[in-house]
C-alpha angles and dihedrals in degrees: 000000000000110000126198123220103260130225098227126177124186101197140027090246091062095058116108122231089254089071091067116109093020128158098243126204111199128201142090095265093194105180092008086238126184092273090053089047091057090055089051093047091052091048091048092053090051093046091052091050090051094041085231130138116264116231137175125211120200137155131248121226097031108254089239088059091050095051096039108029093165095053118116114276114269109169117137099184137018116247094249090049091052090051090050094049088049091050088054087057091056101266111153096205141000119213114200107193116200111251102217138139092288093052090046090055095046111117115231094243091051091050089057099043101036102035111020094039106018100044104022106025089211119203093203140356125216122194140163121267094259099042117147129174145168134049109337090003088275093146120085141160094281090056092047090049094049098043092039090054089054094046099044108259131108124236127206131183122204112224118237113284108219125221115248111281091359142099090219120100124235107270140166088234091059090050092051090050093053090049092050089051092053095251105126092159091061091046089051091051090059094042097045088229136050121280107253138187117218121197146123119278109248131202109262132184090283089230089137091063091056093057096040098258110100112197138201108227121210133176119235095216109176098340116128109267111244119203110300111248146079123315139186104238145185120210133199117202105223101188144351129063095326098041114156096025120127117214134187127210153121124284139190116216115193143035102325096235093196095060103010135226134204097236137012116278141164118249114187128190112198123210122238093359127119107173137118110255099172109136095012122121116236135189105213114191118203105222108165135010113230107177143329121267114277136184113238130202097252139321096294092059090045091051091051091051094048089054090053090046091049092052091048091048092050090051092048092047093047093235 
């Protein structure tokens, strides 16, 4: 996955004058899946016709996280990754508005008049078919269309994009369900790219070194938790001494039942690589599920199983 450096703004005050009059796509776009991509494609076509900049407005944190802070983690992509994926689709800028108490209390009509018109002077707004906004989610496409017509901007809604051989639309929820079921290939088919975890490599207990399988340990933070188990993976090194390299390997995602850990994490062993990755940021894509987590009778049994998992991962990855 080639990712462009994004133009990401985190407040209205940061936006340059060149963002005025944009065609603006609004949504959360978590995962930037194929349904999201259709919204962006429609917005891009309109922006080109109008010779206007193309922008995306989303909210951070996700409103669901604001209203239910103790809910299980559900994020598919980091904010900066979303902005980069959107830039790859031709978006000129991404505006991530803070979703706080003030935004939660903003009436739908005020959102249109004060922000879309007053601050951004949008020329058009593009949303998904089920878009809702404003206090109590009282705003919808019909309101946008009617008020926009009065205030001088156009409004377009992208129809539901259906999953292959299905009557269900592409959705972030469906992707999360596939990941929780240990079906990363099906999740990738909806996203148009593999689900990946991005984080800094942390110092672990170095137990992998003692059994001949050094691992890069990464926290899961607020990512959705895929099915615990062993995966065939691809990793992109984002910075540090080995920046730009792509690695392949086998990874355990979960609680390491043989040796134990206090919280779920991702431990990746990379094939044919012998470098120090501590402190580097990696993007590790989960490509294929190999097996569920299992507790083994000691490190020797674990070592034997990792060797088998590595061979299986190499076979699945074609390397």
